[in-house]
C-alpha positions as a Markdown table, in Angstrom:
| # | Residue | x | y | z |
|---|---|---|---|---|
| 1 | Unk | -0.6 | -2.0 | -11.2 |
| 2 | Unk | 1.4 | -3.5 | -8.3 |
| 3 | Unk | 0.1 | -6.2 | -6.2 |
| 4 | Unk | 0.5 | -8.0 | -2.9 |
| 5 | Unk | 2.6 | -11.0 | -3.5 |
| 6 | Unk | 1.2 | -14.6 | -3.3 |
| 7 | Unk | 2.5 | -15.0 | 0.1 |
| 8 | Unk | 3.4 | -12.1 | 2.7 |
| 9 | Unk | 3.7 | -12.1 | 6.5 |
| 10 | Unk | 3.4 | -10.4 | 9.7 |
| 11 | Unk | 5.3 | -11.0 | 13.0 |
| 12 | Unk | 2.6 | -14.0 | 14.0 |
| 13 | Unk | 0.9 | -14.8 | 10.7 |
| 14 | Unk | 1.3 | -16.0 | 7.3 |
| 15 | Unk | -1.1 | -14.7 | 4.5 |
| 16 | Unk | -1.1 | -16.6 | 1.1 |
| 17 | Unk | -3.0 | -16.9 | -1.9 |
| 18 | Unk | -5.9 | -19.8 | -1.5 |
| 19 | Unk | -5.3 | -23.2 | -3.6 |
| 20 | Unk | -7.8 | -25.3 | -4.8 |
| 21 | Unk | -7.2 | -27.9 | -2.3 |
| 22 | Unk | -7.7 | -25.7 | 0.6 |
| 23 | Unk | -11.2 | -24.4 | -0.5 |
| 24 | Unk | -13.1 | -26.9 | 2.0 |
| 25 | Unk | -11.1 | -26.0 | 5.0 |
| 26 | Unk | -11.3 | -22.4 | 4.4 |
| 27 | Unk | -15.0 | -22.5 | 3.7 |
| 28 | Unk | -15.4 | -24.0 | 7.1 |
| 29 | Unk | -14.0 | -21.2 | 8.5 |
| 30 | Unk | -16.1 | -18.9 | 6.9 |
| 31 | Unk | -19.2 | -21.0 | 7.9 |
| 32 | Unk | -18.2 | -20.1 | 11.5 |
| 33 | Unk | -19.5 | -16.9 | 10.3 |
| 34 | Unk | -22.9 | -17.4 | 9.3 |
| 35 | Unk | -24.2 | -14.8 | 11.8 |
| 36 | Unk | -23.1 | -12.1 | 9.5 |
| 37 | Unk | -26.6 | -12.7 | 7.6 |
| 38 | Unk | -28.1 | -11.0 | 10.5 |
| 39 | Unk | -26.5 | -7.8 | 10.0 |
| 40 | Unk | -26.3 | -7.7 | 6.3 |
| 41 | Unk | -29.3 | -9.5 | 5.4 |
| 42 | Unk | -27.3 | -11.6 | 2.6 |
| 43 | Unk | -28.0 | -15.0 | 2.0 |
| 44 | Unk | -25.7 | -17.9 | 3.4 |
| 45 | Unk | -23.6 | -19.1 | 0.3 |
| 46 | Unk | -22.3 | -22.7 | 0.8 |
| 47 | Unk | -19.6 | -22.2 | -2.2 |
| 48 | Unk | -18.5 | -18.4 | -1.2 |
| 49 | Unk | -14.8 | -19.7 | -1.0 |
| 50 | Unk | -14.8 | -21.8 | -4.5 |
| 51 | Unk | -16.7 | -19.0 | -6.1 |
| 52 | Unk | -14.1 | -16.5 | -4.9 |
| 53 | Unk | -11.4 | -18.6 | -6.0 |
| 54 | Unk | -12.5 | -19.4 | -9.7 |
| 55 | Unk | -14.7 | -16.3 | -10.6 |
| 56 | Unk | -13.3 | -13.6 | -7.8 |
| 57 | Unk | -16.0 | -11.5 | -6.3 |
| 58 | Unk | -15.5 | -8.3 | -8.5 |
| 59 | Unk | -16.6 | -4.7 | -8.7 |
| 60 | Unk | -18.5 | -3.2 | -11.8 |
| 61 | Unk | -16.1 | -3.9 | -14.6 |
| 62 | Unk | -13.9 | -5.6 | -12.6 |
| 63 | Unk | -10.9 | -8.1 | -13.7 |
| 64 | Unk | -10.2 | -11.5 | -12.1 |
| 65 | Unk | -6.7 | -10.7 | -12.1 |
| 66 | Unk | -7.0 | -7.7 | -9.7 |
| 67 | Unk | -8.8 | -10.0 | -7.2 |
| 68 | Unk | -7.0 | -11.8 | -4.3 |
| 69 | Unk | -8.2 | -14.2 | -1.8 |
| 70 | Unk | -5.8 | -15.5 | 0.9 |
| 71 | Unk | -6.0 | -17.7 | 3.8 |
| 72 | Unk | -4.6 | -16.4 | 7.1 |
| 73 | Unk | -2.6 | -18.9 | 9.4 |
| 74 | Unk | -0.5 | -18.9 | 12.4 |
| 75 | Unk | 3.4 | -18.7 | 11.8 |
| 76 | Unk | 3.7 | -20.8 | 15.1 |
| 77 | Unk | 1.0 | -23.8 | 14.5 |
| 78 | Unk | 0.8 | -22.9 | 10.8 |
| 79 | Unk | -3.1 | -23.3 | 11.7 |
| 80 | Unk | -5.6 | -21.6 | 9.4 |
| 81 | Unk | -7.5 | -19.0 | 11.3 |
| 82 | Unk | -9.0 | -16.8 | 8.7 |
| 83 | Unk | -9.6 | -15.5 | 5.0 |
| 84 | Unk | -8.7 | -12.0 | 3.4 |
| 85 | Unk | -10.1 | -10.9 | 0.2 |
| 86 | Unk | -9.5 | -7.9 | -1.6 |
| 87 | Unk | -9.5 | -6.1 | -5.1 |
| 88 | Unk | -6.8 | -3.9 | -6.2 |
| 89 | Unk | -7.5 | -0.9 | -8.1 |
| 90 | Unk | -11.0 | 0.1 | -7.0 |
| 91 | Unk | -12.4 | 2.8 | -7.1 |
| 92 | Unk | -9.5 | 4.2 | -8.4 |
| 93 | Unk | -5.7 | 2.7 | -9.1 |
| 94 | Unk | -4.5 | 3.6 | -5.9 |
| 95 | Unk | -7.4 | 2.1 | -3.7 |
| 96 | Unk | -7.7 | -1.2 | -2.4 |
| 97 | Unk | -11.1 | -2.4 | -1.7 |
| 98 | Unk | -11.3 | -5.1 | 1.2 |
| 99 | Unk | -14.0 | -7.4 | 0.1 |
| 100 | Unk | -13.8 | -9.6 | 3.1 |
| 101 | Unk | -11.9 | -10.3 | 6.5 |
| 102 | Unk | -12.7 | -12.5 | 8.8 |
| 103 | Unk | -10.7 | -14.1 | 11.9 |
| 104 | Unk | -12.2 | -17.1 | 13.4 |
| 105 | Unk | -14.8 | -16.2 | 16.3 |
| 106 | Unk | -12.9 | -18.6 | 18.9 |
| 107 | Unk | -9.7 | -16.9 | 18.6 |
| 108 | Unk | -10.6 | -13.3 | 17.9 |
| 109 | Unk | -9.7 | -10.7 | 20.7 |
| 110 | Unk | -6.0 | -12.1 | 20.3 |
| 111 | Unk | -4.9 | -9.2 | 18.2 |
| 112 | Unk | -4.5 | -10.9 | 14.9 |
| 113 | Unk | -6.9 | -8.9 | 12.9 |
| 114 | Unk | -5.0 | -5.3 | 14.3 |
| 115 | Unk | -1.7 | -7.0 | 13.3 |
| 116 | Unk | -3.2 | -8.0 | 9.8 |
| 117 | Unk | -4.5 | -4.7 | 9.2 |
| 118 | Unk | -1.1 | -2.9 | 10.3 |
| 119 | Unk | 1.0 | -5.4 | 8.0 |
| 120 | Unk | -1.3 | -4.9 | 5.3 |
| 121 | Unk | -1.3 | -1.1 | 5.5 |
| 122 | Unk | 2.5 | -1.4 | 5.3 |
| 123 | Unk | 2.7 | -3.5 | 2.3 |
| 124 | Unk | -0.1 | -1.5 | 0.4 |
| 125 | Unk | 1.8 | 1.7 | 1.1 |
| 126 | Unk | 5.0 | 0.5 | -0.2 |
| 127 | Unk | 3.5 | -0.8 | -3.2 |
| 128 | Unk | 2.1 | 3.2 | -3.8 |
| 129 | Unk | -1.4 | 2.3 | -2.5 |
| 130 | Unk | -3.0 | 5.5 | -1.0 |
| 131 | Unk | -6.2 | 4.3 | 0.5 |
| 132 | Unk | -7.9 | 0.9 | 1.6 |
| 133 | Unk | -11.4 | 0.9 | 1.7 |
| 134 | Unk | -14.3 | -1.5 | 3.3 |
| 135 | Unk | -18.1 | -1.8 | 3.3 |
| 136 | Unk | -19.3 | -2.7 | 6.9 |
| 137 | Unk | -22.8 | -3.5 | 7.9 |
| 138 | Unk | -24.2 | -0.9 | 10.2 |
| 139 | Unk | -25.8 | -3.1 | 12.6 |
| 140 | Unk | -22.1 | -5.1 | 13.0 |
| 141 | Unk | -21.2 | -3.0 | 15.7 |
| 142 | Unk | -18.4 | -5.4 | 16.6 |
| 143 | Unk | -17.0 | -4.8 | 13.1 |
| 144 | Unk | -17.4 | -1.2 | 13.2 |
| 145 | Unk | -15.5 | -0.8 | 16.1 |
| 146 | Unk | -12.6 | -2.8 | 14.8 |
| 147 | Unk | -12.4 | -1.0 | 11.7 |
| 148 | Unk | -12.4 | 2.4 | 13.3 |
| 149 | Unk | -9.6 | 1.2 | 16.0 |
| 150 | Unk | -7.8 | 0.0 | 12.9 |
| 151 | Unk | -7.4 | 3.4 | 11.5 |
| 152 | Unk | -10.8 | 3.4 | 9.0 |
| 153 | Unk | -12.0 | 7.2 | 10.0 |
| 154 | Unk | -13.4 | 8.3 | 7.2 |
| 155 | Unk | -17.1 | 7.7 | 5.7 |
| 156 | Unk | -17.5 | 7.9 | 2.2 |
| 157 | Unk | -21.2 | 6.8 | 2.2 |
| 158 | Unk | -23.8 | 5.1 | 3.6 |
| 159 | Unk | -26.1 | 2.8 | 1.5 |
| 160 | Unk | -29.0 | 0.5 | 2.0 |
| 161 | Unk | -32.7 | 0.9 | 3.2 |
| 162 | Unk | -33.5 | 3.9 | 4.5 |
| 163 | Unk | -35.6 | 3.0 | 7.6 |
| 164 | Unk | -34.5 | 0.6 | 10.6 |
| 165 | Unk | -36.1 | -2.4 | 11.3 |
| 166 | Unk | -35.1 | -6.0 | 11.9 |
| 167 | Unk | -35.5 | -6.8 | 8.6 |
| 168 | Unk | -33.8 | -3.9 | 6.7 |
| 169 | Unk | -30.2 | -3.3 | 6.4 |
| 170 | Unk | -27.9 | -0.6 | 5.7 |
| 171 | Unk | -23.8 | -0.6 | 4.9 |
| 172 | Unk | -21.0 | 2.4 | 5.5 |
| 173 | Unk | -18.0 | 2.5 | 3.6 |
| 174 | Unk | -14.9 | 3.6 | 5.3 |
| 175 | Unk | -11.6 | 4.4 | 4.3 |
| 176 | Unk | -8.3 | 4.2 | 6.0 |
| 177 | Unk | -5.7 | 6.6 | 4.3 |
| 178 | Unk | -2.0 | 5.2 | 4.0 |
């Protein structure tokens, strides 16, 4: 199975595998996304990045060698601004599952996310992948808008609690065909 390289670029971004020495800095970027728990109900994980680097965040039956966690930084200032994690080959050989994409909230709405998805889509298509999937919390309206605008226009399912309330949660799996 072909995978994204350890480092790849878009016009304004460099995306590369997270190295052990980068874990604290990348974790601090993730910490700014703490509000996500209000949308998906998961507990805050202070060692999320370290766990992803060492163990991966794998689907059922997944293999660590198919998982990748990468930092996102700007070409111009070489500043780390986000995180991308994905699994190659789930749920099928020609699928990529985006486990997490985050751009720091103070620099969102500058087109970095859209640029990232366009470049990712191009790279994955050239490697022979046919689709990208992502799971999005239904309460996370900004993310739903972002992903739909990015071409994730197919819904493969809705999962989670059946009733809506402040303490219940559900997600939808979105698909972008390449």
